N, C-alpha and C positions, 0 to 999 in steps of 0.2 A: 604412127611414129612412137617409138619406145623411148621413155624418159631415161636419160643417162644418170647413172649413180655418180655421186662425187667420189673421186678416188681417195683412198685413205692416204694421208700424208705420211711419208716414211722418213723424211729428212727434216730436222728441226734446227733452228739456229743454236749455236753453242750456249747462248745466254739462257735459252729455255732449259736445256739439259742441266746447266749449272744451277738454275733456280730449282729444278726438281731435286737435285742432289742436296741443296741447302735445306729444302723442306723435309726431305727424307732424314737428314741428320739432325736438324735443330728441333723439329717437331715430333720426331720419331713416328712420322705419319705412315699410314697404310697406303698401298699403291693407289687405290681408288680415290683416297683423299687428295693425293698429289694431283691426279688427273683432274679431279673436279675443281680444285683450287686454281690450277693453271688455265684450264679451259674457261673458267669464270673470269679470271683476270685478263686473259688475252682472247678477246672475242674472235671466234672463227679459227682458233688454233687447231682443233681436231686431234688433240693428243689422246691416245688410247691407252687402256690398261696394258695391253700387250707391249706397246712401245716402252712404257716406263718399266715394266717387268724385265724387258730385255736389257735396258740400261743398267738396272740393278744387278742382274746376273753377269752381264758381259764386262762390267766395270768394277765388280767386287765391292759394291756399295755396302753390302751387309758386313763384309770384313772391315771396311773402313769404320763403320758405325761401332762394331765390336772393339776395334782398336782404340777408338775415342773413349769408349766406356771403360776399357782397361786402364788407359792413361788417367782418366778422370778418377776412377776408384783408387788408383795408386796415389794420385795427388792428395785425395781426401785422407787416405790412410797415413801418408807421410806427414800431412798437416796435423792429424790427431796425435801421431807419435811424437812430433816435435812439441806440441802443446803439453802432452803428458810428461815429457822429459823436463820441460821448463818448470812445470808444477812440482815434479819430483825433486828437482834441484833446489827449488825454494824451500820445500819441506825439509830436505836434508840440512840446508843452511840454518833453518830455524832450530832443528834438533841439535845441531852442532853448537849454536849459540847458547842454547839451554844447557847443554852439557858443559861447555866451557865456563859459563857463569856459575854453575853448581860446583864445579871443581875448584874454581878460584875462591869461592866463598867458604868452602868446606873447612880449611884449616883454621879459620878465624872464628868459627861458630862454636857455641857451647854444645854439649852433647844432645840436648833437646833439639836444637836447631840443626845439628849435624844429621840427625835422623831424617829431618825434612829434606836436607840437602841430598842425602843418600837416595831418598825417594825420587827426587828430581833427576838425579843421575840415572837411576834405574828407568824412569819414564823416557828419558832422552835416548838411552841405549836401545830400549825396546822400539822406540819410534824410528830410530835409524835402521834397525834391522827390518822392520816392517816396510819402510820406504825402499830399502835395497832389494827386498824380495819382490816388491812391485816392479822394480826396474827389470828384473829377470823375466817377470810375467809379460811386460810390454814387449821386450825383445823377442820372447817366444811367440807371442801373438803376431808380431811383425813378420817373423819367419814363416808362420802358417799362412798369413795373407799372401806373402810373396809366392809361396808354393801354389796356392790356389790360382792366383793370377797367371802363373806360368802354365799350369796344366789345364785348367778349365777354360775352354774357349767359348762355351755357350753363354751368351749374355744373360739370359733369364736365370740360369742356374747360378751364375756368379752373384746376381742380384739377390736371389733367395738366400744364398750362403751369407752374403754381407748383412742382410736384414737379421738373419738368425744370430750371427756373431755379435751384432750390436746389442741384441737382447741379452746374450750371455755376458757381455762386458758390463752392461747396466746392472745385471743381477750381481756380478762380482763386486762392482763399485758399491752397491747397496750393502752387501755383506761385509765388506771391509771398511765401510765408512768413507770411501773416497767420493768426493763430490766433483762432478764435472765443472770446470771453471770456464766461464765465457770470456 
């Protein structure tokens, strides 16, 4: 008598497929990791590498994961832009106050103090120009990020570009004296 082989299960409950998708998306798991985790969790399941691979390709799971990454990156970028705009607005308000205070005090000061007031006005104007130039840079960088997100579909390349751009921004912040606010 020949021993019968257990047939490979080809149909799985939708809950198993949904759980595989969740693991694929949340844990950024490899196919074999998904198979191992589900087979361990559901004794006797018989899930195979080939089955999970077919779910991934037939249901565009890689595209879903890439789209989630794009939306996540865009959300992070938008959040950073909003934070920097708020910081820039506060800086401009501070320089405006400094400038207004110096202008108001200027006519009532003696010449020695007037020179000090003129220096304050000069510092305030230079500060305003620096902050406004930073606004242009942030908007430029936002446009660059948007172009990258639109054109580059490969998740790994986008991640590498994002990491490199973070270093560039940090370098420019250091050069210009901007400090990231938490």
